[in-house]
C-alpha positions as CSV (number, residue, x, y, z in Angstrom):
1,M,68.7,-34.7,6.3
2,A,65.7,-34.3,9.2
3,K,65.5,-36.9,12.0
4,D,62.9,-39.5,10.8
5,F,60.4,-39.6,13.7
6,N,59.2,-43.1,12.5
7,H,62.4,-44.6,12.8
8,P,62.2,-47.7,15.1
9,K,65.3,-46.5,17.1
10,V,64.1,-42.9,17.5
11,V,60.7,-44.3,18.7
12,E,62.2,-46.6,21.1
13,S,64.9,-43.9,22.8
14,Y,62.3,-40.7,22.4
15,D,61.0,-40.6,25.8
16,E,64.4,-41.1,27.6
17,H,66.3,-38.8,25.1
18,I,64.0,-36.1,25.2
19,R,63.8,-35.5,28.8
20,K,67.5,-34.9,28.7
21,L,67.3,-32.3,25.6
22,I,64.6,-30.3,26.3
23,P,65.2,-28.0,29.5
24,G,62.5,-28.3,31.9
25,Y,60.5,-30.7,30.1
26,E,58.3,-31.9,33.0
27,L,57.6,-28.7,33.9
28,I,56.5,-27.6,30.6
29,H,53.3,-30.2,31.3
30,L,52.8,-29.3,34.2
31,Q,52.2,-25.6,33.2
32,V,50.2,-27.1,30.3
33,N,48.0,-28.5,33.1
34,A,47.4,-25.6,34.8
35,L,46.4,-23.5,32.1
36,L,44.0,-26.2,30.7
37,K,42.8,-26.7,34.4
38,T,42.0,-22.7,34.6
39,Y,40.6,-22.2,30.8
40,A,39.5,-25.8,29.2
41,P,35.7,-26.2,29.7
42,T,34.7,-28.8,32.1
43,H,34.1,-31.5,29.4
44,A,36.6,-30.2,26.8
45,N,37.6,-31.8,23.5
46,I,41.2,-31.6,22.9
47,L,43.3,-32.0,20.0
48,I,46.9,-33.1,20.5
49,V,49.1,-32.3,17.6
50,G,52.1,-34.5,17.3
51,C,51.4,-36.8,20.2
52,G,54.4,-38.5,19.7
53,T,54.8,-41.6,22.0
54,G,52.0,-40.6,24.1
55,H,53.5,-39.4,27.4
56,E,51.5,-36.1,27.2
57,L,48.6,-37.7,26.5
58,R,48.6,-40.1,29.1
59,Y,49.2,-37.5,31.9
60,L,45.8,-35.7,30.7
61,A,43.6,-38.6,30.3
62,K,44.5,-40.1,33.8
63,H,43.8,-36.3,35.2
64,Y,40.8,-35.8,32.9
65,P,38.5,-38.5,32.4
66,Q,35.8,-36.3,31.6
67,W,37.5,-34.8,28.2
68,S,37.8,-36.4,24.9
69,F,40.9,-36.5,23.1
70,T,42.0,-36.8,19.6
71,A,45.4,-37.5,19.0
72,I,47.5,-37.3,15.8
73,D,50.8,-38.0,14.7
74,P,52.2,-38.3,10.8
75,A,54.6,-41.0,12.3
76,P,52.6,-44.5,12.4
77,N,55.5,-46.0,14.9
78,M,54.9,-43.0,17.2
79,L,51.3,-43.4,17.0
80,E,51.4,-47.2,17.9
81,K,53.6,-46.5,20.9
82,A,51.1,-43.8,22.1
83,Q,48.1,-46.4,21.4
84,A,49.8,-49.1,23.6
85,L,50.9,-46.8,26.3
86,L,47.3,-45.9,27.0
87,A,45.9,-49.1,26.3
88,T,48.4,-50.1,29.1
89,D,46.9,-47.9,31.7
90,N,43.3,-48.4,30.4
91,L,43.5,-44.7,29.5
92,D,42.1,-45.2,26.0
93,Q,38.4,-45.0,26.3
94,N,38.2,-41.7,25.2
95,V,41.1,-40.9,22.9
96,T,41.1,-41.1,19.2
97,F,44.2,-41.7,17.4
98,R,44.7,-40.6,13.9
99,A,48.0,-41.2,11.5
100,M,48.1,-37.8,10.0
101,D,49.2,-34.0,10.1
102,T,47.1,-31.0,10.4
103,S,46.2,-30.8,6.5
104,G,43.4,-33.6,7.4
105,L,41.6,-31.5,10.5
106,K,39.6,-30.5,7.8
107,D,38.2,-33.9,7.4
108,L,37.3,-35.0,10.7
109,K,34.2,-32.6,10.9
110,Q,34.5,-31.6,14.3
111,T,35.8,-28.8,16.1
112,F,38.0,-28.7,19.5
113,D,37.9,-26.5,22.8
114,V,41.8,-26.8,23.0
115,A,44.6,-27.6,20.3
116,L,48.1,-28.5,22.1
117,S,51.3,-28.2,19.6
118,I,54.0,-28.9,22.1
119,L,57.2,-29.2,20.5
120,V,56.0,-29.6,17.2
121,S,56.2,-26.3,15.1
122,H,59.6,-25.5,15.1
123,F,60.1,-28.8,12.8
124,I,57.8,-27.3,10.4
125,P,59.5,-25.4,7.6
126,E,59.5,-21.6,7.7
127,T,57.2,-21.6,4.5
128,A,54.7,-23.9,5.9
129,K,54.4,-22.5,9.4
130,T,51.4,-20.3,8.5
131,T,49.6,-23.3,6.9
132,Y,50.0,-25.4,9.8
133,F,48.4,-22.9,12.3
134,Q,45.9,-21.9,10.2
135,E,44.8,-25.5,9.9
136,I,44.8,-25.5,13.8
137,Y,43.0,-22.1,13.7
138,H,40.2,-23.5,11.9
139,A,39.7,-26.6,13.9
140,L,39.0,-24.9,16.9
141,N,35.5,-23.9,17.8
142,E,34.7,-20.1,18.5
143,K,36.4,-19.6,21.9
144,G,39.2,-22.2,21.4
145,F,42.5,-21.7,22.0
146,C,45.9,-23.2,21.1
147,L,48.8,-24.0,23.4
148,S,52.2,-24.1,21.4
149,Y,55.8,-24.5,23.2
150,D,59.2,-24.8,20.8
151,L,62.7,-23.7,20.3
152,T,62.8,-20.3,18.6
153,Q,65.5,-18.5,16.9
154,I,69.1,-18.6,18.1
155,E,70.5,-15.1,17.8
156,N,74.3,-15.8,18.5
157,Q,77.0,-18.0,19.3
158,S,76.6,-17.4,23.0
159,Q,73.1,-18.4,23.1
160,L,73.8,-21.5,21.1
161,K,76.8,-22.4,23.7
162,T,74.3,-21.5,26.6
163,L,71.7,-24.0,25.2
164,Q,74.4,-26.6,25.1
165,N,75.7,-26.3,28.5
166,L,72.0,-26.6,29.6
167,A,71.5,-29.8,27.9
168,E,74.4,-31.1,29.6
169,L,73.3,-29.9,32.8
170,T,69.9,-31.6,32.1
171,G,71.6,-34.9,31.2
172,L,73.2,-35.0,27.7
173,V,76.8,-35.8,27.8
174,E,79.4,-33.6,25.6
175,K,79.1,-35.7,22.4
176,Q,75.3,-35.6,22.7
177,S,75.3,-32.1,23.4
178,Q,77.5,-31.6,20.2
179,A,75.8,-33.4,18.0
180,M,72.5,-31.5,19.4
181,V,74.2,-28.1,17.7
182,E,75.2,-29.7,14.6
183,R,71.7,-31.3,13.8
184,L,70.1,-28.0,14.5
185,Q,70.2,-26.8,10.9
186,D,68.8,-29.6,9.6
187,D,66.3,-30.8,12.1
188,F,64.6,-27.3,13.3
189,F,63.4,-24.4,11.6
190,L,63.3,-21.5,13.7
191,I,61.8,-18.3,14.1
192,S,61.8,-15.9,16.4
193,N,59.2,-15.4,19.3
194,Q,58.0,-12.2,17.9
195,H,57.8,-13.6,14.5
196,L,55.7,-16.3,15.9
197,K,53.4,-14.3,17.9
198,K,53.0,-12.0,14.8
199,L,52.1,-15.0,12.4
200,L,49.3,-16.4,15.1
201,L,47.9,-12.9,14.7
202,K,47.8,-12.9,11.3
203,V,46.3,-16.3,11.4
204,G,43.4,-15.0,13.0
205,F,43.8,-15.4,16.7
206,R,42.8,-12.5,18.7
207,S,45.0,-12.7,21.8
208,V,48.5,-13.8,21.7
209,E,50.7,-13.9,24.4
210,N,53.7,-16.0,26.2
211,F,53.3,-18.1,29.2
212,A,56.5,-19.6,29.5
213,Q,60.2,-19.0,28.7
214,V,63.4,-21.4,29.2
215,M,66.3,-19.7,27.2
216,N,65.5,-19.8,23.8
217,Y,62.1,-22.3,24.2
218,Y,58.9,-20.1,24.7
219,G,55.3,-21.2,25.3
220,V,52.7,-19.5,23.8
221,F,49.0,-19.0,24.5
222,A,46.7,-18.0,21.4
223,V,43.4,-17.5,21.7
224,K,40.7,-17.6,18.7
């Protein structure tokens, strides 16, 4: 059974656990920030897909008070924690929170300059990935772009063992890293980086390129 991201225990431990689970977690957000600083318009309208507990959102809202954000997540408990986090720092004035997945984007009656899908699409079943990115694509304005960062297909046992070793080096104990390996099949729906790039082009993005790689994790920059 896939992980329940709405479970209170998962929500409570999420921020601490993900920093140990995802290699270079903070660097991901620094790279996203650098790309946004380079390519996003001065008064950008940003869509954050799967906002989780709001870590990424708080960082961006703090550094770009002139931007507007729409944060969506299908897990109400995650969204509630994100709302509380932003409110505590008085950073929620330009943020709209919506408990929904990407299927609801067509009802928002607005388009976005940027869509961020960070550590999200690897949880989407392969049969639904095209629809997921189509819904994001149609939510972007004419010159919008999407930044995606995900775990990709693991080709062999050596890659899997290396990923496990790296997770232990970044903070997981052996028991946790073994649980990570055992849950990969239940929690993730992995495709190769090449497959993802072809999928994004098929959806309609005119330019798709990698902006980062750590082991089997890839960041992809897709321009409409």
